[in-house]
C-alpha positions in Angstrom: 18.2 -20.6 -40.1 15.3 -21.4 -37.9 15.8 -19.7 -34.5 14.6 -21.4 -31.3 13.1 -19.0 -28.7 12.1 -16.5 -31.4 9.3 -15.8 -33.9 10.1 -17.1 -37.4 8.4 -16.4 -40.7 8.4 -19.8 -42.5 6.8 -21.4 -45.5 4.6 -24.5 -45.6 6.7 -27.3 -47.0 4.4 -30.3 -46.7 1.3 -31.5 -44.9 0.7 -34.7 -42.8 -2.2 -35.9 -40.8 -0.6 -34.8 -37.5 0.5 -31.3 -38.7 2.4 -29.4 -41.3 6.2 -29.0 -41.8 7.5 -25.5 -42.1 10.9 -24.3 -43.5 12.7 -21.3 -44.9 12.2 -22.4 -48.5 11.1 -25.2 -50.8 14.6 -26.7 -50.9 15.4 -26.0 -47.3 16.8 -29.0 -45.5 15.7 -27.9 -42.0 11.9 -28.1 -41.3 9.9 -27.9 -38.2 6.5 -29.3 -37.2 3.4 -27.2 -36.4 0.9 -29.6 -34.8 -2.4 -30.1 -36.6 -4.5 -28.5 -33.9 -2.8 -25.2 -34.6 -2.8 -25.3 -38.4 -5.2 -22.7 -39.9 -7.9 -24.0 -42.2 -7.3 -23.9 -46.0 -3.5 -23.5 -45.5 -1.6 -24.5 -48.7 1.9 -25.5 -49.5 4.1 -22.4 -50.2 2.0 -20.2 -47.9 4.0 -18.3 -45.2 3.3 -18.3 -41.4 4.7 -16.5 -38.4 5.3 -19.1 -35.7 7.2 -19.2 -32.4 9.8 -22.0 -32.1 10.6 -23.7 -28.9 11.4 -27.3 -27.6 8.8 -29.8 -26.7 8.8 -32.3 -23.7 11.2 -34.5 -25.7 13.5 -31.5 -26.3 12.7 -31.4 -30.0 12.2 -28.1 -31.8 8.5 -27.5 -32.5 6.4 -24.6 -33.8 3.4 -22.9 -32.2 1.0 -20.1 -33.1 0.4 -19.5 -29.4 2.0 -16.3 -28.0 4.6 -16.9 -25.2 5.0 -14.4 -22.3 8.7 -14.1 -23.0 11.1 -14.6 -25.9 14.8 -15.1 -26.2 16.7 -12.2 -24.6 13.6 -10.6 -23.1 13.1 -9.7 -19.5 9.6 -10.4 -18.1 7.8 -11.3 -15.0 6.9 -15.0 -14.8 5.0 -17.0 -12.2 6.6 -20.1 -10.6 4.4 -23.1 -11.3 6.4 -25.6 -9.2 9.7 -26.2 -7.5 11.6 -29.5 -7.9 14.9 -31.0 -6.8 16.6 -29.7 -9.9 15.2 -26.2 -10.0 11.9 -24.3 -10.6 9.5 -24.4 -13.6 7.7 -21.2 -14.6 4.6 -20.6 -16.6 5.4 -18.7 -19.8 2.1 -19.3 -21.7 3.1 -22.5 -23.6 2.3 -26.1 -22.9 5.8 -27.0 -21.5 6.9 -24.8 -18.6 10.3 -23.1 -18.8 13.1 -24.1 -16.5 14.8 -21.8 -13.9 17.9 -23.7 -12.7 19.0 -23.4 -9.1 22.3 -21.8 -10.2 20.3 -19.0 -11.9 18.2 -18.1 -8.8 19.3 -15.1 -6.7 17.1 -16.4 -3.9 14.9 -19.4 -3.0 11.8 -19.0 -5.1 8.2 -20.0 -4.0 5.4 -21.6 -6.0 2.8 -19.1 -7.1 5.0 -16.0 -6.8 6.1 -13.9 -9.7 9.8 -13.1 -10.4 11.6 -11.0 -13.0 13.6 -13.2 -15.3 15.5 -13.2 -18.6 15.3 -15.9 -21.2 18.5 -17.5 -22.5 19.7 -20.6 -24.3 22.0 -22.9 -22.4 25.0 -24.7 -23.8 22.7 -27.4 -25.1 20.5 -24.8 -26.8 17.7 -25.4 -24.4 15.6 -22.5 -23.4 15.9 -21.4 -19.7 15.4 -18.3 -17.6 17.6 -16.6 -15.1 17.1 -14.1 -12.2 20.6 -12.7 -12.7 19.7 -9.5 -14.5 22.3 -6.9 -13.5 24.2 -6.7 -16.8 21.1 -7.0 -19.0 19.0 -4.0 -17.7 19.0 -0.9 -19.9 20.6 2.4 -18.8 17.8 4.5 -17.1 15.9 6.9 -19.2 12.8 9.1 -18.7 13.6 9.7 -15.0 15.2 12.5 -13.1 16.5 12.8 -9.5 13.6 13.0 -7.0 11.1 11.3 -9.2 9.0 8.4 -7.9 9.1 5.0 -9.4 7.6 1.5 -9.3 9.7 -1.7 -9.7 10.5 -5.2 -8.6 13.4 -6.5 -6.5 15.4 -9.1 -8.4 18.4 -9.7 -6.1 19.7 -8.8 -2.6 23.3 -8.8 -1.5 24.1 -8.4 2.2 26.2 -5.4 2.8 25.3 -3.8 -0.5 21.5 -3.7 -0.7 18.6 -4.7 -2.8 18.8 -4.5 -6.6 15.6 -3.2 -8.2 14.4 -3.2 -11.8 12.6 0.1 -12.3 9.6 -0.4 -14.6 11.0 -3.9 -15.0 13.7 -2.4 -17.3 16.2 -0.1 -15.6 18.7 -0.7 -12.9 18.3 0.7 -9.4 20.0 0.0 -6.0 18.5 0.4 -2.6 21.6 0.7 -0.5 21.7 -1.3 2.7 21.6 1.9 4.8 18.2 2.7 3.2 16.7 -0.6 4.0 14.8 -0.5 7.3 12.5 -3.4 6.4 13.5 -6.7 4.7 12.8 -7.0 1.0 13.1 -10.1 -1.1 13.4 -10.9 -4.8 9.9 -10.8 -6.3 8.7 -8.0 -4.0 7.1 -5.1 -5.8 8.3 -1.7 -4.5 7.7 2.0 -4.9 10.1 4.7 -4.0 12.1 7.7 -5.0 15.2 8.2 -7.2 18.1 9.7 -5.1 20.5 10.1 -8.0 21.3 8.8 -11.4 24.9 7.8 -12.1 26.9 8.4 -15.3 26.6 4.7 -16.2 22.8 4.9 -16.3 22.2 3.2 -12.9 20.1 4.8 -10.2 20.4 4.9 -6.4 16.9 4.8 -5.0 15.1 4.8 -1.7 11.8 3.5 -0.5 11.3 6.5 1.8 9.9 10.0 1.1 11.9 13.2 1.5 12.6 13.8 5.2 10.0 16.5 5.7 7.2 14.2 4.3 8.6 11.0 5.8 8.8 12.5 9.3 5.0 13.0 9.3 4.4 9.4 8.2 6.9 8.1 10.7 5.4 10.1 13.7 1.9 8.8 12.9 3.2 5.3 12.8 5.2 5.7 16.0 2.2 7.1 17.7 0.0 4.2 16.6 2.5 1.7 17.8 2.8 3.4 21.2 -1.0 3.1 21.4 -0.7 -0.6 20.7 1.4 -0.8 23.9 -1.6 0.6 25.8 0.0 4.1 25.6 3.3 3.2 27.3 6.3 2.2 25.3 8.7 0.3 27.5 11.8 2.0 26.2 12.9 5.5 25.1 14.6 7.0 22.0 17.9 6.1 23.7 17.2 2.4 23.1 19.5 0.2 21.0 19.1 0.7 17.3 18.3 -2.9 16.7 15.3 -2.8 19.1 14.0 0.3 17.3 14.5 -1.3 13.9 12.7 -4.4 15.0 9.7 -2.6 16.6 9.3 0.3 14.2 11.3 -0.6 11.0 13.1 2.8 11.4 16.7 3.9 11.8 17.5 5.4 15.2 17.7 8.9 13.8 14.4 8.6 12.0 12.8 7.3 15.2 14.3 10.3 17.2 12.9 12.7 14.6 9.4 11.1 14.8 9.5 11.2 18.6 10.7 14.8 18.5 7.7 15.8 16.4 5.3 14.1 18.8 6.9 15.9 21.7 6.6 19.2 19.9 2.9 18.4 19.3 2.5 17.6 23.0 1.2 14.1 22.2 3.7 12.2 24.2 6.1 12.6 27.2 9.4 10.8 27.8 10.2 9.4 31.3 13.5 7.8 32.4 12.5 4.4 30.9 9.3 4.9 28.8 7.6 7.0 26.2 4.0 7.7 27.1 0.9 9.1 25.3 -0.2 12.1 27.3 -3.9 11.6 26.9 -4.2 8.1 28.2 -7.9 7.9 27.3 -6.9 8.3 23.6 -4.7 5.3 23.8 -7.4 2.7 24.7 -7.9 0.2 21.9 
């Protein structure tokens, strides 16, 4: 049986001016066209070829020797070529773009951006892709607690967090409590594995261990205070939402960073402000 969305090894059955017909054997009833422009020179009846089978613009099965970026069941990054009223179309390396239905999008997609998707065949056996990957990612392997990783966000659920595909293959979750800046599907991220569950899924964070993160946070807080001409118009007692908006930090992380700067005698705290001690250093 010729399989759409996969590579098939087929025999040349007959030749026409517009291409050759391929099938599984001389007496096979099912044949598929390989357009003439892709037919190798000197090919003869009975010869075998490895071709990829998909559907053309008229939804007919057709063969190609071109290599697609994704095949049936695979998970790959694809770029959105355009967004229409019925869904998005993505570049997968073949002449006809592949369809990403609205119902298979985990967020609104944008033209020109890459997203991680999985190819599937719908009820009409048409090839499509989906951003809903949770149950298709493999149990994590090759990683241990504390290791750093690179991945891509494929879904965000309010109250739960951002779902990340580590190495585009393994499931990770950035819990809501670990998200101090917004992330969106399609965003590339780097972080650290907090722990690996028995089911092969990982809890991850985008922040370094506290002792390393504090140094980065204090440098960032100091730079932002400088941007206020050396005088921040609120203290570490400010509302957590103000702190998150201005610094992208939790209130506790902000307090730790401010504490470090105080210890280093770089700042002072008044009743309503945080100020850089050496004002000449704060001029931009």
